[in-house]
N, C-alpha and C positions, 0 to 999 in steps of 0.2 A: 504493499499500499503506499510506502514512502515515495516510490517513484511516481505512482499515479497522484499522490498528493501534490507533487511539484507542478503537474500539469493542471490539476484542479484548482490550485491556489491562483494560478494566472487567470484562469477563466472566472473564478470568483471575483478577482480584482477587476476585471473587465466587465463585471455585473451582467454576465451572460445568463446566470442563474443564481438563485440563492442557496445558502448552505443547507438549510433544512430540506428543500425539495430534492436536492442532490443526495443527501444522506439517506432520506427515506427510500428513494429509488435504488440506491446501491444496496441497502440492507434487504429490501424485499426481493430484488432480482436475484441475490445470491442464495436465498433459501431453497429454491427448487434444485439447483445444481448441488448444494451440500447434501440434501436429502438423497438425490439419485446416487451420487458417488459413494456416500456412506452406506447406503442400502446395498449397493453391489459388494462393497468390501465386507459388510456384515454377513451376507449370504455365504461368501467364500469362507469366512472365518468360522461361521456356524457348522458348515459341512466338513471343513478340514479338522476341526477340533472336536467334533462329536458332541456339540451342545444339544440340549433338548430340542427335538425336531417337530414338536407339536405346533400347529398353526398359531395358536394364541401366544405361546412362548416366543415363536419366531418373529411374529408381528410386533410384539413388545420390544424384543431385542433390536430389531431394525429401527423402531422409533426412538429407543434410548440412544442407540448408536448415532443416529441423525442429530438428535438434540445434543449429544455430547460433542459432535463435530461443530455444530453451530455455535456452542458455547466457546470452544477453543478459537474458532474463527472470530467471533466477536472480540475475544480477549486480544488477538493479534491486531485486529483493526483498531482497538483502543490504543495499543502501544504505538502503532504507526500514526495515529492521529495526534497523540500527545507529544510524541518525539519531534524535536524541531528539524532534525536531519536523519538520513537513512543510517548513518553510522551510530547515531544515538539510539535508534531503535533496535539495531543489532546488539548494542551493548546491554540495553535493558531486558531484552527478551530472555536470555540465559538466566539472569538473576531471578526473574519470576518464575521460570520453570523449576529452578532448583528449589525455591521456596514451596512450590506446589508438590514437589516430590517429598521433601522433608516433612512437611506438615500436611500429609494426606490422611491423617487420622489412624495410621497403621504403623508407621515407622516410629513415631513418638506418641505415647498416650496423651490424652488430654490433661491428665494429673501431672505428667512431667513436663508439660509445655509451660514456659514462663507466662505469668499471668497477663503480662502486656501483649502477649502474641497468641493468646487463645482464640482470637477472632479469625486467625489465618486458616484453621481447618474448615471453618464455616463457609469460607469463600474459595476453597480449594477446587481447581478444575478437574484434578485427577480424582479426588475423593468422591465426589458425587457420581461420576461416571463408573467408578469401581463398585460402589455401593449399589447402584441401580442395576448393574449386570448381575451381581451376586444375589440380590433379592429375586430378580426375575428368574434366575436359573434354579435356585434352591427352593423357592416357594412351592409348597405342595408335594415335594418329593418324599418317598418312603424308601428307606434302605433295608437291605437284607441283613438281619442280625443273628441268623442261626449259626451254629457251629461254634468251635472254641475261639475265643477272642481274648486278646491281651489289652488290659487297660479299659477306660470307659468307652462305651459304644454309642455312636450317634444313630438314633432310630429314624430321624426324618429331617427334612430340610429346615424346619423351624428351629430344631436343636443345633443344627449346623450354624445357622445364622447367629444364634445366641453365642456360640463359641467364638465367632468372628467379631462379636460386639455389635451386630446388626439387628438384633432381634426387635428392637423398638422402630426400625425404619420400615418404610413402605415405599411403593413406587410413586405414590402420590406426593410424598415428601421430597423425593429425588427430582420428580419433574418440577415441582414448585421452586426448589432451590436453584436448579439450572435455568429456569425461566427468569427468575429474579437476577441471576448472574448476567444473562444475555441482555436483559433490559438496562442494568446498570452499566455494562460495558458499552452498549449503544449510546446511552446517555452521555457518558464520559468522552466517548468518541466525538460526538456532536460538539460538546464543549471544547475539546481539544482542537478540532478542526476549525472552530470559530475563533478561538483565542490565538492560534498559531498561524492564521492566514497571513499571507504576505501583504505588507503595507508599502505603498509607493508615495513618493513626494508628489504632491499636487502641483501642477504647472499653472501659473496664473498669467492673465493677459498682461503683457508689458505696458507700463504707462509711458506715454509720449511726453518728453519734456516740453514745456511751454515755448522755449526758444526756437525749437524746430517748427513748432505750430505757427509762431508769429512770422518766421522767415518764409 
């Protein structure tokens, strides 16, 4: 987006169109492509990894995958809109990704997270995608528990989710969280594009000295 931003900034400065119509058009036009490509990717992943092949599970998986892709795309758009240059955007992106990986809710427990940083897992891009996929895959499953076993036995998907610490989550919670993340990223992208747009010196009509007029 930083390369596109350089072109758009010139057109915005020339008042060819406004920031809001451009941003709305860009955001809406990219949703179908994101859904198509993520659905194709999701079908391939589901078949190759042997995920639950029921139609309801597959449909939810493709929807979650598309929403997760849209969330990541909106975050990238926000970085590109806020960053003043392409180099700045490339420098910001790895830092944000590392924070999302570290504070995904699994590498570091919420109790071990510093109090001032406990809001990071709640806005994590990776966390909500992972939790949504887990809930969709394990919900409603029943495992075979017959025969000799060592250690505790997980009888169903609900118990497996409890062991992951996801027993209180639902697909509605995941969809709501990612929808809020997309909305927040789009809003910040609009603000960033508005505040970092190029500004040019206005040229005014030169004044004619009176001596030239009298002569």
